[in-house]
Structure formats: structure tokens, C-alpha cells
N, C-alpha and C positions, 0 to 999 in steps of 0.2 A: 560392684565395689562394696566391700564389707562395711565401710564407714559411709553411711548414707547421707549425712548432712555435714558439709564442711563449713566451719564457722570462723576461721581465722586465716589470715594470709600474711606471711612474712617470708618471702622467697629465700632470704639469706639462710634460713634455718634448714630448708630442704636439702641443701648440699653440704651442710655442716657435718663434721664427724660425729659419730654417735655419742662420744663422751662429752661433747660440747652442747648437745641439744638441751639437756635439762637446765643448763645454766644460761641459755640464750635469753636475751631480753625480749625477743619477738616470740610470737606464738603461732604455730600452725596446728590447728586442732580439729577434731571431728566428734560428732555425737554418734554413739553406737546404740541403736535401738534394740532393746532386749525383749524377748518373749520366750515362753517355755518351749516352743517348737524348734527354733533354731538359735536361740540366745546362747546356749552353752557352746554350740559349734562356732558361732561368730566370735565369741570371746576367746575360744581356743585358737582361732586363726590369728587374732591380734597378738596373743601370747607368742605364737610361733614366728610371727613376722615383726615383732616389736623392734628388733635390732635394725631392721631395714626400712620400716615404714617412714615416709617423708613427713612425719609429724612429730611434735613433742608434747602433745596432750590428747587424751581421749576422754570423752565424757560419757559415762554409762547412763542410760536413760530408760525409764524414768521411775522414781518412787512416788508414792501417793503423798499429797500434802496433809492428809489426815492419818498418816502413819503413826506408829509408836514403836519404840525400841527400848528395851530395858538394858542398860549398860552391862556388858559382860555376858549377856544371854546367848550371843553368837548364833542368832537365827534371823532369817529374813521373813519369817512367817507373817509378820504384821506390818510390813513396810510396802507391800504392793509392787515389788520389783519384778515379779513374774519371771524369774530366772528358772525356778523349779517349783514344784507343787507339793513336795513331800520332804520328810526329814528336816534338815535345817534350812530348807528352801534355797540351798545353794551357797550359804554363807561361807563355808570352808573353801569351796572351789573358787568363789569370787575373791576371797582374801588372798588365796595363793596366786591367783592370776594377777591381782593388783601388784603384789610383791615382785613378780617376774617382769611385768611390763615396766614398772618403775625402775627396776634394776637395769633395764635396757635404755634408760634415759627418757622415758615417756611418762609424763605426769598422768595420774588417773583421778578424774573428778566423778562425782555422782550428782545427777540432776533430779530435782524435785519439780513436779508439775507436768508440763506437756499439755497439748490441747485437751485430751479427754479428761485429764486430771485437773482441769480448770473449768469444765463445762457442766452446768446444771441445765439440762434440756428444757425444763419448764420456763425458767426465767429467761434463758437465752432466746427461746422462740418468741415469748410474749413481749419482751422488752428490748431485745437487741435486733430482732429480725422483723417481726410483724409491723411495728410503727413506721419503718422506713421503706418497706416494699423492696423492689429490685429483684435480681435473680435469686438471692437467698430465700426470699419469701415464696418462691415457687413450690416449696415443700408443703405449704399449707394447702395449695390447690391439689397437689399430687397425692398427698396422703390424708388430707382432711376435707376433701371435696370443697375447698374454698372457705371452710369455716374453722377458725382457730379452736373453737370449742370441741371440735372432733379430734383435736390433737391431744393425746393423753398418754398415760403410762403404757397402755397396750401397744402404742406405736412409737414409743419413746418421743412423744411430743412431735409427731410428724418427722421423726428422725432429724431433728434440728442440729444435733451435734455431729452425728455420723450417719452415712447412708446405711440401709439395712444390709447391704452386701458385706459390710464390715463384721457383722455377727456380734455386735456389742450386746452386753447384758446391762441391767441397772448398775451392777457393781463396777462397770467399766468407767463410770464417771465419778468425779469427786470435786470438792471445792476446798479452798484454803480457809481453815477455821480460825476463830479468834478465841484461844483458850484462856478465858478470864480467870481460871483458877491458878494459872501459872504466874508466879511472882516476876519471872523474866518478861513475860508478855505484858503484864501490868506496867512494869517499868518502861517497856518500849512504848506503850500507848501514852504514858505520861510524858515521855520525851517528845513524842510527836505533837501532843497538845501544847506543850511549852513552846515548841518551835513554831507551830501555827500561830500562837498568840503574838509572836514577834513580827508577824506580817502586817501589823497596823490595821487590822480589820478588813484586809482585802480578800481574805478567804473565810468561808463560813465555818461555824463551829463544827467540831468533830462529832460524828454519831457512829458509835461502834455497834456491832451486831453479833455479840457472843452467842445469842440464841440460835443462830443459823449454822448448823453443822449437820453432818450426815445422819440420816435416819430420823431427824426431828420433824415434827409437824409444824409447818410455818403457815400462818394465815396471811395471805397476800392482802395488804391493806387496800389495794386498788380494786381487786375483784371480789374480795371476801372468801376466796377459795382456800381450802386447806390442802396444802401440798407437802409431800415428803421431800426433804432436802436430799440432794444427791450425795452419795458418799457413805462412809462408815462412821459409826459412833464408838467403835472399840476404844479409841484413844481417850474419849471422854469418860467411858466407863471406869477407866483406871487412872483418870485425872493426869494424863501426860500432856506435855507440850511438844507437838510434832517437830517444831523448828529446833528446839533444844535437843530432841532425840535424834534428829538428822545429824547433828554435830557429834553426839555420842556414837552413832553408827559409823560415821566417817573415821573417828578415832580408832574404833575397834577393827575396822577394815584396813587401816593404815593408808587412807586416801590422802592425796595431796590437796584436794579441794572439793568444794561443793558448789553446785550451780542452781540458781533460782530461775525457773521458767514460769513466770506469772502472766496469765492471759485471761483473767476473769472479765470478759466482755460483759457478761450478764450482770456483774456487780456494778460496773460503770453505768449501765443503762437503767438498772433497777433503782439505784440510789443517786441518780444525776440530779442536778439543779436545773430546772427548766421544764417545759411542757413535754408531753409524751413523744411528739414527733420532732422536737427541737426546731419548731418554725422560726424561733429566734435562737441564737447561740446558747447551748447548754454548758454545764461545767461538770467535770468528773472529780472534783476535789475529794469526795469521800473515798474513792478508789485510790487516789494518790496517797491519802492518809494511811489506808490499809496496807498498801504496798510498802510504804516507808516503815510502818510498824513491823512488818514481816522481816524486812532487811535489818532493822534495828535489833529484833529478837535474835536473829542469826548472828549478828555482830557481837552482841553481849554474850551469847552462848560460846562463840568461838574464843573470845578473850578469856573466858573463865574455865573452859573445858579443854580446848585444843588450840593454844595460841599460835601455832604454826600453820593452821589450816587456812587455805585461800578461799575467797568467795568471789564467784562470778555470777553474771546474770545474762540471760538471753533477752536482749533488749530489742523491741520492735524499732525499725528505722523511724517510723512515725511517732514513736515515743518522745522524740525530740521536737515534735510539732509545737509551734508557739502561737499559732493563730486561733481563730474561733473553732469550737468543737461542736459538731452537729450530730453526735451520737452514732451508735452502731459500730464503734471500734474503740481503740484505746489511745487515740492520738493525744500526745501531750503528757502521758503518764510519767515518763522519766523526767521530762522538763519540770513538771510541778513537784515531783518528789525531790528533785535537786533544788528547786526554789525553797522548799520547806527545810530540807536537811541536806545541804551540800556535803556535809561531813560523811554521809553514807556513800555518796559517789566517790569521794576521795578514798574511803576505805577499800572500795572495790577496784580502784584504778591506780593507787599509789601505795607504796610500802610493802611490808612483808606479807600482808594478807590479800594483796591485789590479785584477784583472779581475772579481772577485766570485764568490760562490757562487750558482749558478743552481739554486735548489731546485725539484726536479720534484714539485710538490705534487699533480700529477694521478695519481701512482702510489700512491695509497692507496685503501682501501675501508672499508666499515663492518662487515666481519667481526669477530666477537667477539675473535679473537686479534690484531686490528690495533689495539686500543685501547692507547695507550701508557701510560695510567694508568686506574684505575677511574673510570668516568663521563666519560671523554674519548673518545668513540666516533664522534660525527658527523663528517662530512667537514670542516665548518667548525671544529669544536673541534680536530681533529687538525692542520689547517693552522695554526691559531693556536699550538698546542702546539709543533709542530716549528719554525715560524719563530721563536718566542721562544727555543727551545733553541739554534738557530743564532745568534741574536742574543747570547745569553750566551757562546757559544763565541768570538764575535768581540769579546768584551770590552764588550758593550753598545753598540757602535757600529753603527748601522743601515746605514751606508754599506757597500756591497759584499754585502748580503744581498738577493737578488732572488727574488720569488715567480714560479713557473712555471705556465703553462697550455698545454694541448695543443689544437690546432685539430682538430675532427672527433672520431671515436670513439677513445677512449684504448685503448692496447694492453692495459692491465690495470685492472680486472678484465675478463674476457671477457664482454661483455654477452649473448652467446648462451647462455652456461652459468651465469652468476651475475649476472643483472640486479638482484637484490635488493641487491647490494653497491655499486650505483651511487647509492643513495639519499642 
């Protein structure tokens, strides 16, 4: 199937006449993964079949979070979309395809992030994998002879983010930056700080890290090691705000919406509150603040640049986790973002800009520590629990809360190592 990850279910749309699909309140959508090898062919297939596909939204994936785009430049050269590698890097073809797909009643979104564009191998290995052990930590034994100090740039830190068979290069990875030179970003951070202050001291003060972006040398305060941050610094060289530029790009491509796929596990564990191994419950407040600021930057940019643009997010099911956090994941991210700034959740789920929360319900398992509450442990129970929690976060309005499915073998759990967790 050309659409590899289905993220929304609303069966009433499938049988609806084509002219009704764009106006339907429910969404059936899919993420289309693009690469230079077969990306143009896959997009052409969507164009050819747009009038008969049983969906009303397709999300093109992914662009880099450290991208930049000059309004009116009409090139994808610096956005990391990987559709083409020469000329305008596919801008004209993509724009034409977007127009044709949307003319057939299918919205087109563009997603920023994705796993590789969220993963910094050094910090992910050292702070999200190594402290907690388990199957993920087997890469240290396999590629580092059991010593994490043998995991370095030459082996992509024991291939923490992706296996060597993927053929990744250092440029494959990126992080979401904090562009402190942007007045929009500064406003977003101030809004987050003001919202945090209203929590009556229950959440720690915000600590931003604008110095951490691609290509910069970062001194790890815990190890004293100097490490190069994953990603590109091109956006910083020209003092651009990637989140604002994503909106400019969406406008020039004529997109219906943009999607935020934020998965910085490394950030949650590197800047968590608590001890390294979370022997006692830790907190990921700093990452909730960062996520909220990114959403707020996108919101401000949409309202000022392209007011009709919709905003969606790929939300982990466990993002609605309300219990103790023991590290190694991003449980509770959406819950705490909503606690700080519920208006951001409302923006994404209600009104003209509501692209929705695409809840990745396939990223859960039946392991004992995955039960959100005692007795809620089966896959179906967890899906019901998390979807209901997201529903509560959205004020009880089911519009804009979509359940997600993955086509094929899910990335987590690893069925070769933990088949029992797929029950």
C-alpha cells in the first residue's frame, strides 16, 4: 500500500461521495513517507488515485525541524524533504501535486519531525537507553563491546537511533532547535513561562537551551565530553525561525495544513528532574515546556502568515499518561503540555485551524509497566483509556481526536525480542 501509516479512522468518510470528503467532519488520513528513490513515484500514484482513495487527508512526511525556507524562493533545497536532490528539489512538482490532490477532495498536510529528525544519537544512547537497560541497551554490547565509551561518531553511538542496515549518515538526524533570535520564538517562550507561573509553583522553572542546535559543540555537563549536536546549522547562519518558515512553506505550496511529529526522547531524559536511573519518579517538565513553545510558535506564525492553515500533531498514546514517569520515553508529554497551555490543545482540535491530534495507538504494549492504571493493561483497554484521556483534554469534544493504526509490523515493541508484548 502506498500510504504506509494510517492515522485516522472515520468509516463514514470512506463511502462518502468525493465532493463531500473535503467537507466531512471526520478524517481518514495517512502519512506518505517520501524519499528520493521512490518518493516522486508514490506521490504521482496518489495524484492518479486521489479521486478514488478512501481517505480525505494525506500527510507528506517529513521535513527537518532545523529547516529554513525563504518566502517566495520556491525551492525545497534547505527543508530536508528528500523528494529530489537537484534543481528546485521538487518544489514545482510537489506544489502541482498538492493542487491536484486537493482538487479531488483530499487535504494535503506536511509533517515536520519523524523519528530520525528527532534523534540525537549521543544523548539518546547515553540518557534514554543506557540508564534503564533492557532490550534497547543491547546495542552497547553489540557495537561497543559492552562499554558505552566505545560508542562514538564512528558507529553512530552504537547505532542508537537506527541500525546500520538503514544506511544512515550523520545528516540523517536532527533535533528541534530553539531559535532565540526569532521574535516569534521569544514570544512563544514568554507565553509558556507565564502559563507555567500560573501553576502555583507545582512545576519547576523553565530552562531553555538555545545553544543546542545542529553542528554546535555542546559540553555535556555530566560527562565533560564535547559533542557535536546532530543536525544542520544552516538555519542559524541566516537567522531563520524553522517553525515560522514551515508556515511560509505551507503557504507557498498551497497546503491545507502542517503536522508536528515531536519525539525528542533524548531531551526528556537529558533534562529530566530526578536521578539518572529514575529510581524514584522523574519529571519531564522541561520537554513539555519546549513542546508547548514549538506549538505556540507555529500557532502565532499561522495566525500572522496563513490564517486558514490547519495544525495537527502526531501524539503518542502514552502522551496522555497521568501517572509517575520513570524515564526512557515521553509518557505524559501531551498531558503536561495541556496542563500548562490547554489553549494549544484547543487550537489543534477545535475551530478553523484544527488539524487534530493523531493518536499513535500502535505504540503501546502489554508490559506490566505500561498499564496506565491497575487493571488497565490489555491493548484495547489502554487504547480506550488514552483516547478518553485525550477526549477530556479536548474538553469532551470528540472532533479532532483521531485514533491511529500502523500498516505492517509496528516499530515498537520489537516482535523479534518481545513478541509477548504484542498480545
